[in-house]
C-alpha atoms as an extended CHARMM CRD file, in Angstrom:
* protein
*
       295  EXT
         1         1  MET       CA              0.0690000000       -0.1760000000       -0.0340000000  PROA      1               0.0000000000
         2         2  THR       CA              1.3160000000        3.5000000000       -0.6640000000  PROA      2               0.0000000000
         3         3  PHE       CA              1.6500000000        6.6260000000        1.3640000000  PROA      3               0.0000000000
         4         4  ASP       CA             -1.2280000000        8.2190000000       -0.4790000000  PROA      4               0.0000000000
         5         5  SER       CA             -3.5800000000        5.2440000000       -0.2830000000  PROA      5               0.0000000000
         6         6  MET       CA             -2.8950000000        4.9530000000        3.4530000000  PROA      6               0.0000000000
         7         7  LEU       CA             -4.0580000000        8.4050000000        3.8560000000  PROA      7               0.0000000000
         8         8  ASN       CA             -7.2510000000        8.2360000000        1.7350000000  PROA      8               0.0000000000
         9         9  LEU       CA             -8.9030000000        4.9920000000        2.8850000000  PROA      9               0.0000000000
        10        10  ASN       CA            -12.5060000000        5.0390000000        2.6680000000  PROA      10              0.0000000000
        11        11  ASN       CA            -13.5820000000        6.6910000000        5.9670000000  PROA      11              0.0000000000
        12        12  THR       CA            -17.2190000000        7.6970000000        6.5950000000  PROA      12              0.0000000000
        13        13  ALA       CA            -16.7800000000        8.3790000000       10.2100000000  PROA      13              0.0000000000
        14        14  SER       CA            -17.8080000000       11.5780000000       11.4100000000  PROA      14              0.0000000000
        15        15  LYS       CA            -14.6480000000       13.9420000000       12.0550000000  PROA      15              0.0000000000
        16        16  SER       CA            -14.9000000000       17.0290000000       14.3500000000  PROA      16              0.0000000000
        17        17  ILE       CA            -11.5600000000       18.9030000000       14.5990000000  PROA      17              0.0000000000
        18        18  ALA       CA            -10.8150000000       21.2630000000       17.4550000000  PROA      18              0.0000000000
        19        19  LEU       CA             -8.0190000000       23.5490000000       15.8860000000  PROA      19              0.0000000000
        20        20  VAL       CA             -6.1240000000       25.4790000000       18.6320000000  PROA      20              0.0000000000
        21        21  ARG       CA             -5.0170000000       28.8130000000       17.5720000000  PROA      21              0.0000000000
        22        22  ALA       CA             -6.3110000000       28.8040000000       14.0880000000  PROA      22              0.0000000000
        23        23  ASN       CA             -5.5250000000       31.9640000000       12.5150000000  PROA      23              0.0000000000
        24        24  SER       CA             -2.8560000000       30.9230000000        9.9220000000  PROA      24              0.0000000000
        25        25  LEU       CA             -3.3200000000       31.0540000000        6.1800000000  PROA      25              0.0000000000
        26        26  ASP       CA             -2.2220000000       27.4570000000        5.5090000000  PROA      26              0.0000000000
        27        27  LEU       CA             -4.4370000000       26.1350000000        8.2460000000  PROA      27              0.0000000000
        28        28  LEU       CA             -7.4250000000       28.1590000000        7.1080000000  PROA      28              0.0000000000
        29        29  GLU       CA             -6.8160000000       27.0730000000        3.6600000000  PROA      29              0.0000000000
        30        30  ILE       CA             -7.1060000000       23.2830000000        4.9160000000  PROA      30              0.0000000000
        31        31  VAL       CA            -10.4550000000       24.3300000000        6.6130000000  PROA      31              0.0000000000
        32        32  LYS       CA            -11.7290000000       25.7000000000        3.3340000000  PROA      32              0.0000000000
        33        33  GLU       CA            -10.5310000000       22.7130000000        1.3270000000  PROA      33              0.0000000000
        34        34  THR       CA            -12.0840000000       20.2010000000        3.6760000000  PROA      34              0.0000000000
        35        35  SER       CA            -15.3070000000       22.2300000000        4.1300000000  PROA      35              0.0000000000
        36        36  THR       CA            -16.9710000000       20.1780000000        1.0360000000  PROA      36              0.0000000000
        37        37  ASP       CA            -16.6060000000       16.7980000000        2.9960000000  PROA      37              0.0000000000
        38        38  SER       CA            -20.0680000000       16.1790000000        4.8790000000  PROA      38              0.0000000000
        39        39  THR       CA            -18.2600000000       14.0740000000        7.3360000000  PROA      39              0.0000000000
        40        40  VAL       CA            -15.8520000000       17.0400000000        8.5180000000  PROA      40              0.0000000000
        41        41  SER       CA            -16.6780000000       19.7070000000       10.9370000000  PROA      41              0.0000000000
        42        42  TRP       CA            -14.5380000000       22.2830000000       12.6330000000  PROA      42              0.0000000000
        43        43  HSD       CA            -14.2630000000       24.0300000000       15.9380000000  PROA      43              0.0000000000
        44        44  LEU       CA            -11.7880000000       26.9680000000       15.6060000000  PROA      44              0.0000000000
        45        45  PHE       CA            -10.2150000000       28.5990000000       18.7690000000  PROA      45              0.0000000000
        46        46  ASP       CA             -8.8590000000       31.9140000000       18.2880000000  PROA      46              0.0000000000
        47        47  ASN       CA             -9.8140000000       35.7910000000       18.0720000000  PROA      47              0.0000000000
        48        48  LYS       CA            -13.1610000000       35.7130000000       16.2290000000  PROA      48              0.0000000000
        49        49  ASP       CA            -12.7290000000       38.9370000000       14.4880000000  PROA      49              0.0000000000
        50        50  GLY       CA             -9.1140000000       37.9220000000       13.2770000000  PROA      50              0.0000000000
        51        51  LEU       CA            -10.7100000000       34.5040000000       11.8890000000  PROA      51              0.0000000000
        52        52  GLU       CA            -13.5620000000       36.3320000000       10.1530000000  PROA      52              0.0000000000
        53        53  GLU       CA            -11.0710000000       38.7290000000        8.4650000000  PROA      53              0.0000000000
        54        54  ALA       CA             -8.7290000000       35.9160000000        7.2710000000  PROA      54              0.0000000000
        55        55  PHE       CA            -11.6980000000       34.0320000000        5.7330000000  PROA      55              0.0000000000
        56        56  LYS       CA            -12.5950000000       37.1680000000        3.8350000000  PROA      56              0.0000000000
        57        57  LYS       CA             -9.1880000000       37.3570000000        2.4970000000  PROA      57              0.0000000000
        58        58  LEU       CA             -9.8790000000       33.7870000000        1.2860000000  PROA      58              0.0000000000
        59        59  ASN       CA            -13.0750000000       34.5060000000       -0.1960000000  PROA      59              0.0000000000
        60        60  PHE       CA            -14.7090000000       31.8670000000        2.0320000000  PROA      60              0.0000000000
        61        61  GLU       CA            -18.1420000000       32.0320000000        3.5270000000  PROA      61              0.0000000000
        62        62  TRP       CA            -17.3910000000       30.0360000000        6.5870000000  PROA      62              0.0000000000
        63        63  TYR       CA            -20.9160000000       30.4360000000        8.1200000000  PROA      63              0.0000000000
        64        64  ASP       CA            -22.2090000000       28.3530000000        5.2590000000  PROA      64              0.0000000000
        65        65  HSD       CA            -20.4110000000       25.3250000000        6.3370000000  PROA      65              0.0000000000
        66        66  ARG       CA            -20.0320000000       23.1410000000        9.4780000000  PROA      66              0.0000000000
        67        67  ILE       CA            -17.6260000000       25.5640000000       11.0780000000  PROA      67              0.0000000000
        68        68  SER       CA            -17.8010000000       26.9680000000       14.6720000000  PROA      68              0.0000000000
        69        69  ILE       CA            -15.6530000000       29.7900000000       15.9170000000  PROA      69              0.0000000000
        70        70  HSD       CA            -14.7710000000       29.8800000000       19.7070000000  PROA      70              0.0000000000
        71        71  HSD       CA            -13.6000000000       33.3360000000       20.5470000000  PROA      71              0.0000000000
        72        72  THR       CA            -10.5630000000       32.9870000000       22.7170000000  PROA      72              0.0000000000
        73        73  GLU       CA             -7.9130000000       35.6140000000       23.8380000000  PROA      73              0.0000000000
        74        74  SER       CA             -4.9300000000       33.6980000000       24.9830000000  PROA      74              0.0000000000
        75        75  ASP       CA             -3.1650000000       30.5790000000       24.1360000000  PROA      75              0.0000000000
        76        76  GLU       CA             -3.9120000000       29.1780000000       27.4690000000  PROA      76              0.0000000000
        77        77  GLU       CA             -7.8330000000       29.8540000000       26.9660000000  PROA      77              0.0000000000
        78        78  ALA       CA             -7.7650000000       28.3870000000       23.5490000000  PROA      78              0.0000000000
        79        79  SER       CA             -6.0330000000       25.1660000000       24.4950000000  PROA      79              0.0000000000
        80        80  ASN       CA             -8.2390000000       24.6080000000       27.7390000000  PROA      80              0.0000000000
        81        81  ALA       CA            -11.2900000000       25.2240000000       25.7010000000  PROA      81              0.0000000000
        82        82  ALA       CA            -10.3490000000       22.8350000000       22.8600000000  PROA      82              0.0000000000
        83        83  ALA       CA             -9.2160000000       20.0340000000       25.4150000000  PROA      83              0.0000000000
        84        84  ALA       CA            -12.6110000000       20.4460000000       27.0820000000  PROA      84              0.0000000000
        85        85  LEU       CA            -14.4580000000       19.8650000000       23.8070000000  PROA      85              0.0000000000
        86        86  ILE       CA            -12.3560000000       16.5990000000       23.3550000000  PROA      86              0.0000000000
        87        87  GLN       CA            -13.3580000000       15.5400000000       26.7890000000  PROA      87              0.0000000000
        88        88  THR       CA            -17.1030000000       16.0470000000       26.1900000000  PROA      88              0.0000000000
        89        89  GLY       CA            -16.9240000000       14.2280000000       22.7670000000  PROA      89              0.0000000000
        90        90  GLN       CA            -17.8900000000       17.3160000000       20.8280000000  PROA      90              0.0000000000
        91        91  ALA       CA            -14.6710000000       16.9240000000       19.0050000000  PROA      91              0.0000000000
        92        92  ASN       CA            -12.8940000000       13.7160000000       18.2260000000  PROA      92              0.0000000000
        93        93  ILE       CA             -9.6700000000       15.1950000000       16.7050000000  PROA      93              0.0000000000
        94        94  LEU       CA             -7.2370000000       17.9570000000       18.3480000000  PROA      94              0.0000000000
        95        95  MET       CA             -5.0330000000       19.8360000000       16.0040000000  PROA      95              0.0000000000
        96        96  LYS       CA             -2.2390000000       22.0140000000       17.1400000000  PROA      96              0.0000000000
        97        97  GLY       CA             -2.2000000000       25.4860000000       15.1910000000  PROA      97              0.0000000000
        98        98  ILE       CA             -0.1940000000       28.6110000000       16.1340000000  PROA      98              0.0000000000
        99        99  ILE       CA              0.6430000000       27.7120000000       19.7350000000  PROA      99              0.0000000000
       100       100  SER       CA              3.5720000000       26.1040000000       21.4950000000  PROA      100             0.0000000000
       101       101  THR       CA              3.4360000000       22.5450000000       22.0330000000  PROA      101             0.0000000000
       102       102  ASN       CA              4.1290000000       22.7270000000       25.8470000000  PROA      102             0.0000000000
       103       103  THR       CA              0.7900000000       24.9750000000       26.4380000000  PROA      103             0.0000000000
       104       104  ILE       CA             -1.4370000000       22.4550000000       24.4880000000  PROA      104             0.0000000000
       105       105  LEU       CA              0.0940000000       19.5710000000       26.0430000000  PROA      105             0.0000000000
       106       106  LYS       CA             -0.3000000000       21.2090000000       29.5410000000  PROA      106             0.0000000000
       107       107  SER       CA             -4.0640000000       21.3430000000       28.6390000000  PROA      107             0.0000000000
       108       108  VAL       CA             -4.5340000000       17.6600000000       27.5940000000  PROA      108             0.0000000000
       109       109  LEU       CA             -2.6140000000       16.2100000000       30.3050000000  PROA      109             0.0000000000
       110       110  ASN       CA             -4.9030000000       18.0130000000       32.8910000000  PROA      110             0.0000000000
       111       111  LYS       CA             -5.7880000000       15.0230000000       35.1410000000  PROA      111             0.0000000000
       112       112  SER       CA             -9.3360000000       16.1650000000       35.7620000000  PROA      112             0.0000000000
       113       113  LEU       CA            -10.0810000000       15.8150000000       32.0750000000  PROA      113             0.0000000000
       114       114  LYS       CA             -9.1670000000       12.0800000000       31.8340000000  PROA      114             0.0000000000
       115       115  LEU       CA             -7.9090000000       12.2610000000       28.1620000000  PROA      115             0.0000000000
       116       116  LEU       CA             -5.3580000000        9.7290000000       28.5380000000  PROA      116             0.0000000000
       117       117  ASP       CA             -6.0930000000        6.5410000000       26.8970000000  PROA      117             0.0000000000
       118       118  GLN       CA             -2.7850000000        4.5290000000       26.7760000000  PROA      118             0.0000000000
       119       119  PRO       CA              0.0570000000        4.3610000000       29.3200000000  PROA      119             0.0000000000
       120       120  LEU       CA              2.2420000000        6.7600000000       27.3310000000  PROA      120             0.0000000000
       121       121  LEU       CA              1.7620000000        9.5380000000       24.7590000000  PROA      121             0.0000000000
       122       122  SER       CA              4.1020000000        9.1610000000       21.8840000000  PROA      122             0.0000000000
       123       123  HSD       CA              4.7370000000       10.8910000000       18.4040000000  PROA      123             0.0000000000
       124       124  ILE       CA              4.2450000000        8.7980000000       15.1530000000  PROA      124             0.0000000000
       125       125  ALA       CA              5.5950000000       10.0420000000       11.8510000000  PROA      125             0.0000000000
       126       126  LEU       CA              4.5120000000        8.3520000000        8.5180000000  PROA      126             0.0000000000
       127       127  PHE       CA              7.1120000000        9.0440000000        5.8530000000  PROA      127             0.0000000000
       128       128  LYS       CA              7.0690000000        8.7160000000        2.1690000000  PROA      128             0.0000000000
       129       129  LEU       CA             10.5830000000        8.3160000000        1.2610000000  PROA      129             0.0000000000
       130       130  PRO       CA             11.9980000000        8.8120000000       -2.4040000000  PROA      130             0.0000000000
       131       131  SER       CA             14.5910000000        6.0200000000       -1.8920000000  PROA      131             0.0000000000
       132       132  TYR       CA             12.5280000000        3.3870000000        0.0100000000  PROA      132             0.0000000000
       133       133  HSD       CA             10.0070000000        0.9340000000       -1.5380000000  PROA      133             0.0000000000
       134       134  LYS       CA              7.1620000000        1.5150000000        0.8460000000  PROA      134             0.0000000000
       135       135  PRO       CA              5.9260000000        4.0330000000        3.5930000000  PROA      135             0.0000000000
       136       136  LEU       CA              7.8030000000        4.0020000000        6.9160000000  PROA      136             0.0000000000
       137       137  ILE       CA              6.6210000000        4.9080000000       10.4190000000  PROA      137             0.0000000000
       138       138  ILE       CA              9.1850000000        6.3400000000       12.7540000000  PROA      138             0.0000000000
       139       139  SER       CA              8.6070000000        6.7840000000       16.4510000000  PROA      139             0.0000000000
       140       140  ASP       CA              9.5230000000        8.6880000000       18.6990000000  PROA      140             0.0000000000
       141       141  ALA       CA             10.6340000000       12.0160000000       17.2420000000  PROA      141             0.0000000000
       142       142  ALA       CA              8.9220000000       14.6160000000       19.5080000000  PROA      142             0.0000000000
       143       143  MET       CA              7.6510000000       13.2570000000       22.7380000000  PROA      143             0.0000000000
       144       144  ASN       CA              9.8140000000       10.9690000000       24.9420000000  PROA      144             0.0000000000
       145       145  ILE       CA             13.2680000000       12.0260000000       25.5640000000  PROA      145             0.0000000000
       146       146  ASN       CA             15.2090000000        9.0540000000       26.5890000000  PROA      146             0.0000000000
       147       147  PRO       CA             12.6660000000        6.2060000000       26.9240000000  PROA      147             0.0000000000
       148       148  ASP       CA             13.4790000000        3.2460000000       29.2590000000  PROA      148             0.0000000000
       149       149  GLU       CA             12.4600000000       -0.4100000000       28.3540000000  PROA      149             0.0000000000
       150       150  GLN       CA              8.8950000000       -0.0420000000       29.4600000000  PROA      150             0.0000000000
       151       151  MET       CA              8.3810000000        3.2500000000       27.6570000000  PROA      151             0.0000000000
       152       152  LYS       CA              9.7600000000        1.9310000000       24.6480000000  PROA      152             0.0000000000
       153       153  ILE       CA              7.3480000000       -1.1590000000       24.8810000000  PROA      153             0.0000000000
       154       154  SER       CA              4.5760000000        1.4010000000       24.9530000000  PROA      154             0.0000000000
       155       155  ILE       CA              5.9710000000        3.3640000000       21.9740000000  PROA      155             0.0000000000
       156       156  ILE       CA              6.0620000000        0.0800000000       20.0620000000  PROA      156             0.0000000000
       157       157  ASP       CA              2.5910000000       -0.6500000000       21.0840000000  PROA      157             0.0000000000
       158       158  ASN       CA              1.2430000000        2.6660000000       19.9220000000  PROA      158             0.0000000000
       159       159  ALA       CA              3.0600000000        2.4660000000       16.7440000000  PROA      159             0.0000000000
       160       160  LEU       CA              1.7190000000       -1.0780000000       15.9820000000  PROA      160             0.0000000000
       161       161  ARG       CA             -1.9490000000        0.3740000000       16.7410000000  PROA      161             0.0000000000
       162       162  VAL       CA             -1.4080000000        3.0380000000       14.1600000000  PROA      162             0.0000000000
       163       163  ALA       CA             -0.0330000000        0.5750000000       11.7110000000  PROA      163             0.0000000000
       164       164  GLU       CA             -3.1690000000       -1.6380000000       11.7870000000  PROA      164             0.0000000000
       165       165  LYS       CA             -5.3770000000        1.1280000000       11.1940000000  PROA      165             0.0000000000
       166       166  ILE       CA             -3.6030000000        2.2650000000        7.9130000000  PROA      166             0.0000000000
       167       167  GLY       CA             -3.7280000000       -1.3710000000        6.6280000000  PROA      167             0.0000000000
       168       168  VAL       CA              0.0360000000       -2.7190000000        7.5580000000  PROA      168             0.0000000000
       169       169  THR       CA             -0.4740000000       -6.4560000000        8.4820000000  PROA      169             0.0000000000
       170       170  GLU       CA              2.2520000000       -8.0860000000       10.5220000000  PROA      170             0.0000000000
       171       171  PRO       CA              4.5390000000       -5.0860000000       10.4330000000  PROA      171             0.0000000000
       172       172  LYS       CA              8.3380000000       -5.5010000000       10.6290000000  PROA      172             0.0000000000
       173       173  VAL       CA              9.7850000000       -3.4390000000       13.5180000000  PROA      173             0.0000000000
       174       174  ALA       CA             13.4810000000       -2.4280000000       13.8590000000  PROA      174             0.0000000000
       175       175  LEU       CA             14.6890000000       -1.2010000000       17.3900000000  PROA      175             0.0000000000
       176       176  ILE       CA             17.2910000000        1.3270000000       16.1920000000  PROA      176             0.0000000000
       177       177  SER       CA             20.7560000000        1.6590000000       17.8650000000  PROA      177             0.0000000000
       178       178  ALA       CA             24.0560000000        2.9480000000       16.6070000000  PROA      178             0.0000000000
       179       179  VAL       CA             25.1860000000       -0.7240000000       16.0990000000  PROA      179             0.0000000000
       180       180  GLU       CA             23.3970000000       -3.9500000000       15.7900000000  PROA      180             0.0000000000
       181       181  LYS       CA             25.5900000000       -5.6880000000       18.6260000000  PROA      181             0.0000000000
       182       182  VAL       CA             24.9410000000       -5.2690000000       22.2770000000  PROA      182             0.0000000000
       183       183  ASN       CA             27.4470000000       -2.8470000000       23.7980000000  PROA      183             0.0000000000
       184       184  PRO       CA             27.0570000000       -2.2850000000       27.6050000000  PROA      184             0.0000000000
       185       185  LYS       CA             28.3820000000        1.3300000000       27.0430000000  PROA      185             0.0000000000
       186       186  ILE       CA             25.4050000000        1.9380000000       24.4530000000  PROA      186             0.0000000000
       187       187  GLU       CA             22.1010000000        1.8830000000       26.6650000000  PROA      187             0.0000000000
       188       188  SER       CA             19.7110000000        1.5130000000       23.5780000000  PROA      188             0.0000000000
       189       189  THR       CA             21.5490000000       -1.6740000000       22.5050000000  PROA      189             0.0000000000
       190       190  VAL       CA             20.8250000000       -3.3110000000       25.9910000000  PROA      190             0.0000000000
       191       191  ILE       CA             17.2800000000       -2.1360000000       25.9890000000  PROA      191             0.0000000000
       192       192  ASN       CA             16.6560000000       -3.2530000000       22.4320000000  PROA      192             0.0000000000
       193       193  GLN       CA             18.2390000000       -6.5580000000       22.9300000000  PROA      193             0.0000000000
       194       194  SER       CA             15.8990000000       -7.1290000000       26.0730000000  PROA      194             0.0000000000
       195       195  ILE       CA             12.6770000000       -6.2150000000       24.2550000000  PROA      195             0.0000000000
       196       196  ALA       CA             13.4080000000       -8.2960000000       21.2280000000  PROA      196             0.0000000000
       197       197  ASP       CA             14.2370000000      -11.4410000000       23.3440000000  PROA      197             0.0000000000
       198       198  ASN       CA             11.6350000000      -11.0780000000       26.0430000000  PROA      198             0.0000000000
       199       199  HSD       CA              8.5340000000       -9.2720000000       24.8780000000  PROA      199             0.0000000000
       200       200  HSD       CA              6.1400000000      -10.7240000000       22.4960000000  PROA      200             0.0000000000
       201       201  PHE       CA              4.1680000000       -8.3430000000       20.2210000000  PROA      201             0.0000000000
       202       202  LYS       CA              1.0390000000       -9.9030000000       18.5380000000  PROA      202             0.0000000000
       203       203  ASN       CA              1.1460000000      -10.0200000000       14.6340000000  PROA      203             0.0000000000
       204       204  ALA       CA              4.4670000000       -8.1450000000       14.3770000000  PROA      204             0.0000000000
       205       205  VAL       CA              8.1910000000       -9.0560000000       13.8990000000  PROA      205             0.0000000000
       206       206  VAL       CA             10.4270000000       -6.9280000000       16.1250000000  PROA      206             0.0000000000
       207       207  GLU       CA             14.0760000000       -7.0880000000       15.9710000000  PROA      207             0.0000000000
       208       208  GLY       CA             16.9290000000       -5.2840000000       17.7090000000  PROA      208             0.0000000000
       209       209  PRO       CA             19.3410000000       -3.7630000000       18.1890000000  PROA      209             0.0000000000
       210       210  MET       CA             19.6270000000       -2.6480000000       14.5210000000  PROA      210             0.0000000000
       211       211  SER       CA             21.4280000000       -0.0900000000       13.0020000000  PROA      211             0.0000000000
       212       212  TYR       CA             19.7090000000        2.2440000000       10.4460000000  PROA      212             0.0000000000
       213       213  ASP       CA             21.3970000000        0.9410000000        7.3720000000  PROA      213             0.0000000000
       214       214  LEU       CA             20.5010000000       -2.5990000000        8.1250000000  PROA      214             0.0000000000
       215       215  ALA       CA             16.9390000000       -1.7060000000        8.7150000000  PROA      215             0.0000000000
       216       216  LEU       CA             16.5610000000        0.0930000000        5.4330000000  PROA      216             0.0000000000
       217       217  SER       CA             19.0960000000       -1.8070000000        3.0770000000  PROA      217             0.0000000000
       218       218  LYS       CA             19.0530000000       -5.4460000000        2.0890000000  PROA      218             0.0000000000
       219       219  ALA       CA             22.3550000000       -4.7870000000        0.4860000000  PROA      219             0.0000000000
       220       220  ALA       CA             23.7200000000       -3.5970000000        3.6270000000  PROA      220             0.0000000000
       221       221  ALA       CA             22.4930000000       -6.8030000000        5.4540000000  PROA      221             0.0000000000
       222       222  GLU       CA             23.9500000000       -8.9410000000        2.8060000000  PROA      222             0.0000000000
       223       223  VAL       CA             27.3340000000       -7.1940000000        2.9540000000  PROA      223             0.0000000000
       224       224  LYS       CA             27.4510000000       -7.6430000000        6.7070000000  PROA      224             0.0000000000
       225       225  SER       CA             26.0620000000      -11.3020000000        6.5640000000  PROA      225             0.0000000000
       226       226  TYR       CA             23.1190000000      -10.2200000000        8.8550000000  PROA      226             0.0000000000
       227       227  GLU       CA             20.3110000000      -12.4890000000        8.9280000000  PROA      227             0.0000000000
       228       228  SER       CA             17.0370000000      -10.8740000000        9.5210000000  PROA      228             0.0000000000
       229       229  LYS       CA             13.2070000000      -11.0510000000        8.7860000000  PROA      229             0.0000000000
       230       230  VAL       CA             13.1960000000       -7.2260000000        9.0850000000  PROA      230             0.0000000000
       231       231  ALA       CA             16.3630000000       -5.9180000000        7.4890000000  PROA      231             0.0000000000
       232       232  GLY       CA             15.6500000000       -4.1770000000        4.0810000000  PROA      232             0.0000000000
       233       233  ASP       CA             11.9780000000       -4.3460000000        4.4400000000  PROA      233             0.0000000000
       234       234  VAL       CA             11.2310000000       -2.5210000000        7.7120000000  PROA      234             0.0000000000
       235       235  ASP       CA              7.7040000000       -0.9210000000        8.4060000000  PROA      235             0.0000000000
       236       236  ILE       CA              8.3380000000        0.7470000000       11.6520000000  PROA      236             0.0000000000
       237       237  LEU       CA             11.7560000000        2.2320000000       13.1290000000  PROA      237             0.0000000000
       238       238  ILE       CA             11.6810000000        2.7270000000       17.0030000000  PROA      238             0.0000000000
       239       239  MET       CA             14.4600000000        5.3580000000       17.7280000000  PROA      239             0.0000000000
       240       240  PRO       CA             16.7660000000        5.1360000000       20.7460000000  PROA      240             0.0000000000
       241       241  ASN       CA             15.9980000000        8.7750000000       21.8070000000  PROA      241             0.0000000000
       242       242  ILE       CA             14.5350000000       11.9950000000       21.0110000000  PROA      242             0.0000000000
       243       243  ASP       CA             17.8540000000       13.3440000000       19.7930000000  PROA      243             0.0000000000
       244       244  ALA       CA             18.2390000000       10.5450000000       17.1060000000  PROA      244             0.0000000000
       245       245  GLY       CA             14.4900000000       10.5960000000       16.2940000000  PROA      245             0.0000000000
       246       246  ASN       CA             14.1020000000       14.3320000000       15.7960000000  PROA      246             0.0000000000
       247       247  VAL       CA             17.4180000000       14.5670000000       13.8200000000  PROA      247             0.0000000000
       248       248  LEU       CA             16.3220000000       11.8590000000       11.4380000000  PROA      248             0.0000000000
       249       249  TYR       CA             12.6790000000       13.4930000000       11.0650000000  PROA      249             0.0000000000
       250       250  LYS       CA             14.1430000000       16.7300000000       10.1370000000  PROA      250             0.0000000000
       251       251  ALA       CA             16.9730000000       15.2360000000        7.9400000000  PROA      251             0.0000000000
       252       252  LEU       CA             14.3960000000       13.1970000000        5.9050000000  PROA      252             0.0000000000
       253       253  THR       CA             11.8890000000       16.0640000000        5.6410000000  PROA      253             0.0000000000
       254       254  ILE       CA             14.5840000000       18.8850000000        4.8020000000  PROA      254             0.0000000000
       255       255  SER       CA             17.2520000000       17.0710000000        3.0060000000  PROA      255             0.0000000000
       256       256  ALA       CA             15.9130000000       13.8890000000        1.4840000000  PROA      256             0.0000000000
       257       257  GLY       CA             12.6300000000       15.1650000000        0.0290000000  PROA      257             0.0000000000
       258       258  ALA       CA             10.4590000000       13.0650000000        2.3300000000  PROA      258             0.0000000000
       259       259  HSD       CA              6.6260000000       13.6590000000        2.7400000000  PROA      259             0.0000000000
       260       260  VAL       CA              5.4400000000       12.9490000000        6.3130000000  PROA      260             0.0000000000
       261       261  ALA       CA              2.3270000000       12.9480000000        8.4610000000  PROA      261             0.0000000000
       262       262  GLY       CA              2.6870000000       13.3820000000       12.1560000000  PROA      262             0.0000000000
       263       263  LEU       CA              0.4620000000       12.5860000000       15.1130000000  PROA      263             0.0000000000
       264       264  ILE       CA              0.4830000000       12.1910000000       19.0090000000  PROA      264             0.0000000000
       265       265  ILE       CA             -0.8570000000        8.8510000000       20.0960000000  PROA      265             0.0000000000
       266       266  GLY       CA             -2.2290000000        7.8680000000       23.4540000000  PROA      266             0.0000000000
       267       267  LEU       CA             -5.1220000000       10.2770000000       23.9940000000  PROA      267             0.0000000000
       268       268  LYS       CA             -8.7680000000        9.5630000000       23.6270000000  PROA      268             0.0000000000
       269       269  ALA       CA             -8.4210000000       11.3760000000       20.3410000000  PROA      269             0.0000000000
       270       270  PRO       CA             -5.7230000000       11.6610000000       17.6940000000  PROA      270             0.0000000000
       271       271  PHE       CA             -3.5870000000       14.8440000000       18.2070000000  PROA      271             0.0000000000
       272       272  VAL       CA             -2.4130000000       16.3350000000       15.1370000000  PROA      272             0.0000000000
       273       273  LEU       CA              0.9280000000       17.7980000000       16.0470000000  PROA      273             0.0000000000
       274       274  THR       CA              2.9260000000       19.6190000000       13.2730000000  PROA      274             0.0000000000
       275       275  SER       CA              5.8140000000       22.1570000000       13.3640000000  PROA      275             0.0000000000
       276       276  ARG       CA              4.8030000000       25.8560000000       12.5300000000  PROA      276             0.0000000000
       277       277  ALA       CA              7.3840000000       25.4170000000        9.7690000000  PROA      277             0.0000000000
       278       278  ASP       CA              5.7350000000       22.2310000000        8.2380000000  PROA      278             0.0000000000
       279       279  SER       CA              4.2550000000       22.7530000000        4.8470000000  PROA      279             0.0000000000
       280       280  LYS       CA              0.4670000000       22.9660000000        4.3140000000  PROA      280             0.0000000000
       281       281  ASP       CA              0.5730000000       19.5680000000        2.5790000000  PROA      281             0.0000000000
       282       282  GLU       CA              2.4040000000       18.0910000000        5.8040000000  PROA      282             0.0000000000
       283       283  LYS       CA             -0.2050000000       19.4070000000        7.7390000000  PROA      283             0.0000000000
       284       284  LEU       CA             -3.0290000000       18.1170000000        5.6530000000  PROA      284             0.0000000000
       285       285  ASN       CA             -1.4120000000       14.8110000000        5.4160000000  PROA      285             0.0000000000
       286       286  SER       CA             -1.2540000000       14.7120000000        9.1210000000  PROA      286             0.0000000000
       287       287  LEU       CA             -4.8380000000       15.4300000000        9.4770000000  PROA      287             0.0000000000
       288       288  LYS       CA             -5.6670000000       12.8130000000        7.0080000000  PROA      288             0.0000000000
       289       289  LEU       CA             -3.6760000000       10.2320000000        9.0000000000  PROA      289             0.0000000000
       290       290  ALA       CA             -6.0380000000       11.2040000000       12.0230000000  PROA      290             0.0000000000
       291       291  PHE       CA             -8.9300000000       10.4280000000       10.0960000000  PROA      291             0.0000000000
       292       292  GLN       CA             -7.8630000000        6.9320000000        9.5440000000  PROA      292             0.0000000000
       293       293  LEU       CA             -7.5060000000        6.4330000000       13.3270000000  PROA      293             0.0000000000
       294       294  LEU       CA            -11.3440000000        6.9590000000       13.5950000000  PROA      294             0.0000000000
       295       295  THR       CA            -12.2290000000        4.0290000000       11.5800000000  PROA      295             0.0000000000
């Protein structure tokens, strides 16, 4: 299955998006473009006058569509109001706009709202790479700084949950380290070996520690005489820490021409988390990925 087909599976589920700090041209263009889909509705949290003026510039009569504007003055007010809408079920997708990640996370992690659905929140990025033969999931590039063994197991579980939703059957998972052999001085190799040896993941093949070149290249595996069911055909890369994950994410998108969709997983609703610098297409891709998780 291709990257585009994964993001465009038939999905008739109702999609109600809470967009926090919505007043950005590319975000409002996405609102306009999706307004023709009868299954999509929007809740926009920002200054109402500013949003109405922006819609005028787009020649878009927003009030004729399934769009609600919630006037908010501050980032905190917008974030808290959107999180409350997720909590009541009036919205089933949360989307970050022009607001800091820390501010919106503070709202969704408010214990009184009980929005956590899994033991751990983690970031999932679905990539289309020019040099690889199929879509690739990478986790975690944005949330967990230096995951221990139990955290990494939760990261894998979250990634497998997404893979199933987008049609990946029996995904092949590589637990990435700098090297493929256990080195007590490299913590990730020890953790990855323990997970691969001692933890069973249903309907998935999980191997590690594994270096990046082995995971992506059958030729590299052949040169190193590395026997593996995963090498060269991996579906999911589990990164050792946020440094490695974030650098790889940015290297692929900025330098390698990759297309990407990104989400935070583990809440009761998919959380579309993109960088302010991400392109409009990347933000729309991320929203489409969230749609698939509602099926």
